[in-house]
N, CA, C and O atoms as CSV, one atom per row, in Angstrom:
chain,resi,resn,atom,element,x,y,z
A,1,MET,N,N,97.984,73.174,136.324
A,1,MET,CA,C,99.026,72.391,137.907
A,1,MET,C,C,100.060,73.152,137.444
A,1,MET,O,O,100.218,73.260,136.228
A,2,GLY,N,N,100.810,73.711,138.234
A,2,GLY,CA,C,101.880,74.428,138.626
A,2,GLY,C,C,102.947,73.857,138.995
A,2,GLY,O,O,102.690,72.881,139.699
A,3,PHE,N,N,104.195,74.052,138.814
A,3,PHE,CA,C,105.380,73.368,139.182
A,3,PHE,C,C,106.583,74.897,139.383
A,3,PHE,O,O,106.634,75.802,138.551
A,4,TYR,N,N,107.290,74.855,140.440
A,4,TYR,CA,C,107.670,75.486,140.666
A,4,TYR,C,C,109.482,75.265,141.148
A,4,TYR,O,O,109.812,74.105,141.395
A,5,LEU,N,N,110.374,76.164,141.243
A,5,LEU,CA,C,111.297,75.713,141.619
A,5,LEU,C,C,111.680,76.624,142.630
A,5,LEU,O,O,111.405,77.813,142.465
A,6,GLN,N,N,112.407,76.169,143.888
A,6,GLN,CA,C,112.615,77.076,145.332
A,6,GLN,C,C,114.185,77.285,144.649
A,6,GLN,O,O,114.913,76.682,143.861
A,7,THR,N,N,114.217,78.485,145.439
A,7,THR,CA,C,115.926,78.823,145.706
A,7,THR,C,C,115.839,79.276,147.233
A,7,THR,O,O,114.867,79.756,147.815
A,8,PRO,N,N,117.174,78.983,147.752
A,8,PRO,CA,C,117.387,79.527,148.781
A,8,PRO,C,C,116.727,81.060,149.304
A,8,PRO,O,O,116.042,80.811,150.296
A,9,GLU,N,N,116.688,82.486,149.008
A,9,GLU,CA,C,116.384,83.213,148.958
A,9,GLU,C,C,114.946,83.166,147.489
A,9,GLU,O,O,114.823,82.646,146.380
A,10,HIS,N,N,114.009,84.191,148.540
A,10,HIS,CA,C,112.833,84.798,147.835
A,10,HIS,C,C,113.315,86.027,147.073
A,10,HIS,O,O,112.763,87.061,146.699
A,11,LYS,N,N,113.886,85.798,147.031
A,11,LYS,CA,C,114.231,87.382,145.891
A,11,LYS,C,C,115.065,86.945,145.179
A,11,LYS,O,O,115.439,85.790,145.382
A,12,LEU,N,N,115.702,87.796,143.988
A,12,LEU,CA,C,116.689,87.521,143.150
A,12,LEU,C,C,116.588,85.905,142.716
A,12,LEU,O,O,117.510,85.139,142.435
A,13,LYS,N,N,115.401,85.700,142.753
A,13,LYS,CA,C,115.516,83.834,142.268
A,13,LYS,C,C,116.321,83.774,140.813
A,13,LYS,O,O,117.406,83.192,140.841
A,14,ALA,N,N,115.850,84.363,139.464
A,14,ALA,CA,C,116.502,84.306,138.905
A,14,ALA,C,C,117.849,84.509,138.519
A,14,ALA,O,O,118.252,83.847,137.563
A,15,LYS,N,N,118.960,85.642,139.323
A,15,LYS,CA,C,120.098,85.565,139.731
A,15,LYS,C,C,120.846,84.367,139.992
A,15,LYS,O,O,121.919,84.031,139.491
A,16,GLN,N,N,119.829,83.501,141.218
A,16,GLN,CA,C,120.268,82.070,141.816
A,16,GLN,C,C,120.106,81.302,141.608
A,16,GLN,O,O,120.208,80.411,142.450
A,17,LEU,N,N,119.780,81.079,140.501
A,17,LEU,CA,C,119.313,80.394,139.052
A,17,LEU,C,C,120.073,80.199,138.201
A,17,LEU,O,O,119.961,79.144,137.576
A,18,HIS,N,N,121.026,81.047,137.888
A,18,HIS,CA,C,121.594,81.049,137.278
A,18,HIS,C,C,123.243,80.989,137.790
A,18,HIS,O,O,124.131,80.321,137.261
A,19,ASP,N,N,123.386,82.026,139.153
A,19,ASP,CA,C,124.565,81.572,139.714
A,19,ASP,C,C,124.646,80.274,140.529
A,19,ASP,O,O,125.781,79.850,140.748
A,20,LEU,N,N,123.264,79.361,141.162
A,20,LEU,CA,C,123.849,78.107,141.893
A,20,LEU,C,C,123.293,76.951,140.465
A,20,LEU,O,O,123.674,75.783,140.528
A,21,TYR,N,N,122.532,77.334,139.430
A,21,TYR,CA,C,122.237,75.742,138.741
A,21,TYR,C,C,122.686,76.114,137.504
A,21,TYR,O,O,122.470,75.224,136.682
A,22,GLY,N,N,123.451,77.480,136.859
A,22,GLY,CA,C,123.549,77.250,135.799
A,22,GLY,C,C,122.655,77.935,134.469
A,22,GLY,O,O,123.059,78.273,133.356
A,23,ALA,N,N,121.450,77.981,134.996
A,23,ALA,CA,C,120.439,78.397,134.032
A,23,ALA,C,C,120.998,79.971,133.242
A,23,ALA,O,O,121.596,80.867,133.838
A,24,ILE,N,N,120.644,79.976,131.914
A,24,ILE,CA,C,120.701,80.974,131.208
A,24,ILE,C,C,119.604,81.603,130.949
A,24,ILE,O,O,118.573,81.134,130.468
A,25,VAL,N,N,119.904,83.056,131.381
A,25,VAL,CA,C,118.876,84.254,131.495
A,25,VAL,C,C,118.531,84.483,129.648
A,25,VAL,O,O,119.563,84.495,128.977
A,26,LEU,N,N,117.456,84.623,128.998
A,26,LEU,CA,C,117.138,85.173,127.779
A,26,LEU,C,C,116.809,86.330,127.594
A,26,LEU,O,O,116.085,86.840,128.448
A,27,SER,N,N,117.222,87.127,126.432
A,27,SER,CA,C,116.349,88.395,126.138
A,27,SER,C,C,114.975,88.547,126.022
A,27,SER,O,O,114.341,89.588,126.197
A,28,LEU,N,N,114.498,87.331,125.684
A,28,LEU,CA,C,112.861,87.727,125.175
A,28,LEU,C,C,112.660,85.909,125.385
A,28,LEU,O,O,113.388,84.921,125.279
A,29,LYS,N,N,110.806,86.274,125.841
A,29,LYS,CA,C,110.560,85.386,125.736
A,29,LYS,C,C,110.229,84.366,124.827
A,29,LYS,O,O,109.123,84.560,124.322
A,30,PRO,N,N,110.900,83.164,124.369
A,30,PRO,CA,C,110.349,82.735,123.050
A,30,PRO,C,C,108.931,82.192,122.563
A,30,PRO,O,O,108.149,81.698,123.375
A,31,ASP,N,N,108.686,82.280,121.467
A,31,ASP,CA,C,107.176,82.272,120.681
A,31,ASP,C,C,106.617,80.488,121.150
A,31,ASP,O,O,105.536,79.912,121.265
A,32,THR,N,N,107.415,80.293,121.236
A,32,THR,CA,C,106.776,78.626,121.396
A,32,THR,C,C,107.811,78.374,122.335
A,32,THR,O,O,108.643,79.137,122.826
A,33,LEU,N,N,107.531,76.741,122.548
A,33,LEU,CA,C,108.603,75.734,123.035
A,33,LEU,C,C,109.470,74.901,122.453
A,33,LEU,O,O,110.435,74.261,122.871
A,34,ASP,N,N,108.557,75.115,120.617
A,34,ASP,CA,C,109.619,74.073,119.610
A,34,ASP,C,C,111.125,74.871,119.836
A,34,ASP,O,O,112.136,74.211,119.598
A,35,ARG,N,N,111.252,76.110,120.236
A,35,ARG,CA,C,112.282,76.757,120.307
A,35,ARG,C,C,113.613,76.469,121.346
A,35,ARG,O,O,114.836,76.546,121.225
A,36,VAL,N,N,112.637,76.082,122.462
A,36,VAL,CA,C,113.797,75.377,123.460
A,36,VAL,C,C,114.394,74.606,123.342
A,36,VAL,O,O,113.658,73.687,122.984
A,37,PRO,N,N,115.890,74.088,123.425
A,37,PRO,CA,C,116.587,72.827,123.525
A,37,PRO,C,C,115.911,71.904,123.925
A,37,PRO,O,O,114.980,72.115,124.701
A,38,ASP,N,N,116.352,70.142,123.305
A,38,ASP,CA,C,115.282,68.857,124.092
A,38,ASP,C,C,116.154,68.880,125.561
A,38,ASP,O,O,115.796,68.285,126.577
A,39,ASN,N,N,117.297,69.653,125.435
A,39,ASN,CA,C,117.742,68.810,127.260
A,39,ASN,C,C,117.782,70.180,128.026
A,39,ASN,O,O,118.870,70.566,128.454
A,40,MET,N,N,116.401,71.103,128.266
A,40,MET,CA,C,116.402,72.252,128.640
A,40,MET,C,C,114.677,72.667,128.866
A,40,MET,O,O,113.761,72.473,128.068
A,41,LEU,N,N,114.630,73.157,129.935
A,41,LEU,CA,C,113.345,73.547,130.732
A,41,LEU,C,C,113.062,75.314,130.416
A,41,LEU,O,O,113.915,76.062,130.895
A,42,LEU,N,N,112.031,75.893,129.719
A,42,LEU,CA,C,111.778,77.115,129.802
A,42,LEU,C,C,111.223,77.457,131.533
A,42,LEU,O,O,110.212,77.072,132.121
A,43,ILE,N,N,112.403,78.361,132.004
A,43,ILE,CA,C,111.500,78.822,133.264
A,43,ILE,C,C,111.447,80.565,133.434
A,43,ILE,O,O,112.441,81.238,133.160
A,44,CYS,N,N,110.086,81.221,133.945
A,44,CYS,CA,C,109.804,82.127,134.191
A,44,CYS,C,C,109.935,82.663,135.523
A,44,CYS,O,O,109.558,81.940,136.445
A,45,VAL,N,N,110.261,83.459,135.706
A,45,VAL,CA,C,110.487,83.830,137.118
A,45,VAL,C,C,109.658,85.263,137.137
A,45,VAL,O,O,109.787,85.942,136.118
A,46,VAL,N,N,108.928,85.723,138.056
A,46,VAL,CA,C,107.785,86.570,138.149
A,46,VAL,C,C,107.614,87.185,139.266
A,46,VAL,O,O,107.761,86.417,140.216
A,47,SER,N,N,107.428,87.981,139.487
A,47,SER,CA,C,107.103,89.248,140.159
A,47,SER,C,C,105.691,88.845,141.212
A,47,SER,O,O,104.655,89.264,140.696
A,48,VAL,N,N,105.541,88.385,142.079
A,48,VAL,CA,C,104.450,88.331,143.052
A,48,VAL,C,C,104.132,88.776,144.074
A,48,VAL,O,O,105.127,89.169,144.683
A,49,GLY,N,N,102.910,88.982,144.789
A,49,GLY,CA,C,103.386,90.419,146.044
A,49,GLY,C,C,102.917,91.380,145.742
A,49,GLY,O,O,102.395,91.662,144.663
A,50,SER,N,N,103.079,92.170,146.901
A,50,SER,CA,C,102.431,93.372,146.795
A,50,SER,C,C,104.339,94.817,146.952
A,50,SER,O,O,105.348,94.550,147.604
A,51,MET,N,N,104.210,95.531,146.493
A,51,MET,CA,C,104.805,96.659,146.500
A,51,MET,C,C,105.683,96.256,147.403
A,51,MET,O,O,106.852,95.965,147.150
A,52,LEU,N,N,105.081,96.218,148.646
A,52,LEU,CA,C,105.569,96.483,150.432
A,52,LEU,C,C,106.140,95.315,150.140
A,52,LEU,O,O,107.346,95.503,150.302
A,53,ASN,N,N,105.917,93.976,149.728
A,53,ASN,CA,C,106.105,92.724,150.450
A,53,ASN,C,C,106.229,91.875,149.065
A,53,ASN,O,O,105.361,91.094,148.673
A,54,ARG,N,N,107.712,92.216,148.246
A,54,ARG,CA,C,107.538,91.899,146.737
A,54,ARG,C,C,108.168,89.979,147.226
A,54,ARG,O,O,108.467,89.425,148.284
A,55,SER,N,N,108.126,89.688,146.226
A,55,SER,CA,C,109.077,88.200,146.605
A,55,SER,C,C,109.011,87.547,145.099
A,55,SER,O,O,108.347,88.235,144.324
A,56,TYR,N,N,109.629,86.232,144.477
A,56,TYR,CA,C,109.057,86.175,142.795
A,56,TYR,C,C,109.164,84.955,142.861
A,56,TYR,O,O,109.713,84.439,143.834
A,57,ALA,N,N,108.628,84.168,141.770
A,57,ALA,CA,C,108.294,82.888,141.483
A,57,ALA,C,C,109.083,82.023,140.660
A,57,ALA,O,O,108.973,82.546,139.551
A,58,ALA,N,N,109.700,81.169,140.553
A,58,ALA,CA,C,110.138,80.487,139.303
A,58,ALA,C,C,109.208,79.361,138.878
A,58,ALA,O,O,108.971,78.453,139.675
A,59,ALA,N,N,108.688,79.374,137.706
A,59,ALA,CA,C,107.516,78.289,137.238
A,59,ALA,C,C,108.195,78.194,136.055
A,59,ALA,O,O,108.801,79.019,135.370
A,60,VAL,N,N,107.930,76.795,135.929
A,60,VAL,CA,C,108.599,75.855,135.053
A,60,VAL,C,C,107.544,75.864,133.729
A,60,VAL,O,O,106.399,75.431,133.861
A,61,CYS,N,N,107.918,76.269,132.755
A,61,CYS,CA,C,106.916,76.236,131.935
A,61,CYS,C,C,107.025,75.546,130.971
A,61,CYS,O,O,107.507,76.076,129.970
A,62,TYR,N,N,106.624,74.121,130.911
A,62,TYR,CA,C,106.858,73.014,130.369
A,62,TYR,C,C,105.890,72.059,129.421
A,62,TYR,O,O,106.123,70.956,128.926
A,63,SER,N,N,104.838,72.815,129.362
A,63,SER,CA,C,103.637,72.861,128.245
A,63,SER,C,C,102.918,74.332,127.366
A,63,SER,O,O,102.578,75.319,128.017
A,64,GLU,N,N,102.783,74.283,126.015
A,64,GLU,CA,C,102.104,75.357,125.696
A,64,GLU,C,C,101.447,76.275,126.783
A,64,GLU,O,O,101.516,77.484,127.001
A,65,GLY,N,N,100.920,75.451,127.256
A,65,GLY,CA,C,99.550,76.691,127.875
A,65,GLY,C,C,100.319,77.516,129.003
A,65,GLY,O,O,99.979,78.679,129.221
A,66,GLU,N,N,101.166,77.026,129.589
A,66,GLU,CA,C,102.133,77.540,130.356
A,66,GLU,C,C,102.336,78.643,129.672
A,66,GLU,O,O,101.518,79.546,129.845
A,67,LEU,N,N,103.591,78.888,128.618
A,67,LEU,CA,C,104.080,79.506,128.527
A,67,LEU,C,C,102.914,80.907,128.072
A,67,LEU,O,O,102.990,82.134,128.124
A,68,VAL,N,N,101.799,79.840,127.598
A,68,VAL,CA,C,100.817,81.041,127.330
A,68,VAL,C,C,100.275,81.603,128.719
A,68,VAL,O,O,99.320,82.340,128.473
A,69,ALA,N,N,100.440,81.556,129.608
A,69,ALA,CA,C,99.536,82.035,130.499
A,69,ALA,C,C,100.938,82.624,130.874
A,69,ALA,O,O,100.938,83.855,130.907
A,70,PHE,N,N,101.635,82.273,131.042
A,70,PHE,CA,C,102.902,83.402,131.664
A,70,PHE,C,C,103.419,84.192,131.032
A,70,PHE,O,O,103.945,85.143,131.610
A,71,GLY,N,N,103.463,84.090,129.595
A,71,GLY,CA,C,103.142,85.142,128.911
A,71,GLY,C,C,102.374,86.502,128.208
A,71,GLY,O,O,102.645,87.361,127.369
A,72,ASP,N,N,101.241,86.131,129.104
A,72,ASP,CA,C,100.333,86.575,128.550
A,72,ASP,C,C,100.858,88.163,128.746
A,72,ASP,O,O,101.513,88.715,129.630
A,73,PRO,N,N,100.027,88.798,127.025
A,73,PRO,CA,C,101.135,90.793,127.542
A,73,PRO,C,C,99.805,91.412,128.436
A,73,PRO,O,O,100.142,92.198,129.322
A,74,GLU,N,N,98.617,91.200,128.330
A,74,GLU,CA,C,97.773,91.414,129.923
A,74,GLU,C,C,98.682,91.750,130.567
A,74,GLU,O,O,98.937,92.945,130.717
A,75,ASP,N,N,99.449,90.726,131.148
A,75,ASP,CA,C,100.026,90.697,132.482
A,75,ASP,C,C,100.971,91.746,133.099
A,75,ASP,O,O,102.070,91.194,133.056
A,76,PRO,N,N,101.156,93.157,133.736
A,76,PRO,CA,C,101.601,93.642,133.936
A,76,PRO,C,C,103.246,93.382,134.915
A,76,PRO,O,O,104.100,94.239,135.141
A,77,ARG,N,N,103.251,92.088,135.286
A,77,ARG,CA,C,104.382,92.376,135.954
A,77,ARG,C,C,105.427,91.490,136.073
A,77,ARG,O,O,105.339,90.274,135.902
A,78,PRO,N,N,106.548,92.188,136.408
A,78,PRO,CA,C,108.096,91.367,135.468
A,78,PRO,C,C,108.314,90.373,135.558
A,78,PRO,O,O,108.272,89.942,136.710
A,79,LYS,N,N,108.591,89.619,134.709
A,79,LYS,CA,C,109.727,88.504,134.284
A,79,LYS,C,C,110.743,88.774,133.558
A,79,LYS,O,O,111.052,89.682,132.787
A,80,VAL,N,N,111.488,87.271,134.158
A,80,VAL,CA,C,112.984,86.924,133.578
A,80,VAL,C,C,112.688,85.759,133.196
A,80,VAL,O,O,112.386,84.943,134.067
A,81,TRP,N,N,112.692,85.301,131.610
A,81,TRP,CA,C,112.703,83.936,131.086
A,81,TRP,C,C,114.179,83.678,131.081
A,81,TRP,O,O,115.124,84.441,130.881
A,82,LEU,N,N,114.117,82.238,131.387
A,82,LEU,CA,C,115.515,81.783,132.156
A,82,LEU,C,C,115.303,79.881,130.920
A,82,LEU,O,O,114.264,79.228,130.826
A,83,LEU,N,N,116.317,79.639,130.406
A,83,LEU,CA,C,116.978,78.039,130.245
A,83,LEU,C,C,117.559,77.730,131.088
A,83,LEU,O,O,118.474,78.399,131.568
A,84,MET,N,N,117.024,76.174,131.663
A,84,MET,CA,C,117.720,75.342,132.296
A,84,MET,C,C,117.943,74.182,132.013
A,84,MET,O,O,117.306,73.522,131.192
A,85,ASN,N,N,119.100,73.723,132.823
A,85,ASN,CA,C,119.041,72.195,132.172
A,85,ASN,C,C,117.514,71.237,132.498
A,85,ASN,O,O,116.762,71.531,133.428
A,86,LYS,N,N,117.347,70.480,131.877
A,86,LYS,CA,C,116.305,69.981,132.140
A,86,LYS,C,C,116.010,68.731,133.327
A,86,LYS,O,O,115.064,68.624,134.106
A,87,GLN,N,N,117.349,67.745,133.106
A,87,GLN,CA,C,117.089,66.758,134.689
A,87,GLN,C,C,118.036,67.276,135.531
A,87,GLN,O,O,118.661,66.365,136.073
A,88,MET,N,N,118.587,68.942,136.034
A,88,MET,CA,C,118.891,69.334,136.502
A,88,MET,C,C,117.232,69.820,137.464
A,88,MET,O,O,116.929,69.600,138.637
A,89,VAL,N,N,116.540,70.452,136.477
A,89,VAL,CA,C,115.008,70.926,136.967
A,89,VAL,C,C,114.617,69.369,137.736
A,89,VAL,O,O,114.573,69.174,138.951
A,90,PHE,N,N,114.441,68.686,137.001
A,90,PHE,CA,C,113.965,67.052,137.245
A,90,PHE,C,C,113.928,66.849,138.818
A,90,PHE,O,O,113.066,66.665,139.677
A,91,ASP,N,N,115.254,66.971,138.755
A,91,ASP,CA,C,116.205,66.855,140.375
A,91,ASP,C,C,115.583,67.657,141.479
A,91,ASP,O,O,115.427,67.147,142.588
A,92,ARG,N,N,115.300,68.618,141.279
A,92,ARG,CA,C,114.852,69.334,142.576
A,92,ARG,C,C,113.316,70.146,142.045
A,92,ARG,O,O,113.158,71.323,142.370
A,93,VAL,N,N,112.176,69.382,141.176
A,93,VAL,CA,C,110.948,69.638,140.994
A,93,VAL,C,C,110.276,68.632,141.192
A,93,VAL,O,O,109.735,68.297,140.138
A,94,LEU,N,N,109.775,67.279,142.887
A,94,LEU,CA,C,109.138,66.884,142.437
A,94,LEU,C,C,107.953,66.480,141.447
A,94,LEU,O,O,107.117,67.256,140.983
A,95,GLY,N,N,108.054,65.099,141.217
A,95,GLY,CA,C,106.854,64.648,140.477
A,95,GLY,C,C,106.408,64.930,139.344
A,95,GLY,O,O,105.423,64.394,138.834
A,96,LEU,N,N,107.451,66.255,138.582
A,96,LEU,CA,C,107.677,67.494,137.584
A,96,LEU,C,C,107.997,66.238,135.893
A,96,LEU,O,O,107.515,66.566,134.809
A,97,GLU,N,N,108.570,65.338,135.999
A,97,GLU,CA,C,109.283,64.193,135.429
A,97,GLU,C,C,108.516,63.367,134.945
A,97,GLU,O,O,108.696,63.050,133.769
A,98,GLU,N,N,107.324,62.712,135.772
A,98,GLU,CA,C,106.914,62.052,135.669
A,98,GLU,C,C,105.238,62.725,135.356
A,98,GLU,O,O,104.515,62.029,134.643
A,99,TYR,N,N,104.817,63.709,135.756
A,99,TYR,CA,C,103.566,64.646,134.902
A,99,TYR,C,C,104.103,64.921,133.351
A,99,TYR,O,O,103.121,65.178,132.655
A,100,MET,N,N,105.475,64.956,132.492
A,100,MET,CA,C,105.442,65.358,131.907
A,100,MET,C,C,105.548,63.993,130.548
A,100,MET,O,O,105.368,63.945,129.331
A,101,GLU,N,N,105.922,63.085,131.587
A,101,GLU,CA,C,106.118,62.050,130.819
A,101,GLU,C,C,104.362,61.228,130.743
A,101,GLU,O,O,104.064,60.192,130.147
A,102,HIS,N,N,103.628,61.966,131.415
A,102,HIS,CA,C,102.674,61.217,131.848
A,102,HIS,C,C,101.544,62.040,130.734
A,102,HIS,O,O,100.464,61.509,130.475
A,103,MET,N,N,101.915,63.296,130.169
A,103,MET,CA,C,101.644,64.238,129.627
A,103,MET,C,C,101.486,63.740,127.652
A,103,MET,O,O,100.562,63.838,126.845
A,104,VAL,N,N,103.177,63.117,127.546
A,104,VAL,CA,C,103.305,62.745,127.039
A,104,VAL,C,C,103.158,61.490,125.993
A,104,VAL,O,O,103.529,61.464,124.820
A,105,HIS,N,N,102.349,60.195,126.940
A,105,HIS,CA,C,102.429,59.127,126.789
A,105,HIS,C,C,101.117,58.697,128.175
A,105,HIS,O,O,101.192,58.083,129.239
A,106,PRO,N,N,100.113,59.332,127.509
A,106,PRO,CA,C,98.886,59.003,128.816
A,106,PRO,C,C,98.277,57.886,129.047
A,106,PRO,O,O,97.414,57.721,129.909
A,107,GLU,N,N,98.811,56.841,128.081
A,107,GLU,CA,C,98.431,55.217,128.696
A,107,GLU,C,C,99.265,54.990,129.642
A,107,GLU,O,O,98.690,54.316,130.497
A,108,VAL,N,N,100.652,55.272,130.015
A,108,VAL,CA,C,101.486,54.699,130.549
A,108,VAL,C,C,100.781,55.647,132.005
A,108,VAL,O,O,100.382,56.804,132.139
A,109,ARG,N,N,100.887,54.556,132.844
A,109,ARG,CA,C,100.706,54.810,134.558
A,109,ARG,C,C,101.074,54.073,135.712
A,109,ARG,O,O,100.810,54.509,136.833
């Protein structure tokens, strides 16, 4: 299941996340989410669409599985990796906080 951040424009999403929400652009993808501070979430801005109709998706890497999927070295699409304040992401992505809580504590309903 994917969770995505929306921005006012479909292009330059990494720049918008930085300018609007203070996201930090990383020079490299972290090897593991253990390297992400507890108060942050990892975001992958990935190029989608054709060369003629290029846009970008800002995916929240909320699990190691998401990190592996978006970090696949066989995927040639350009990507920008960012860290963003966790609460700020929760405030903008409906259902993510509850989903992540359920991942940690599946017995909670």
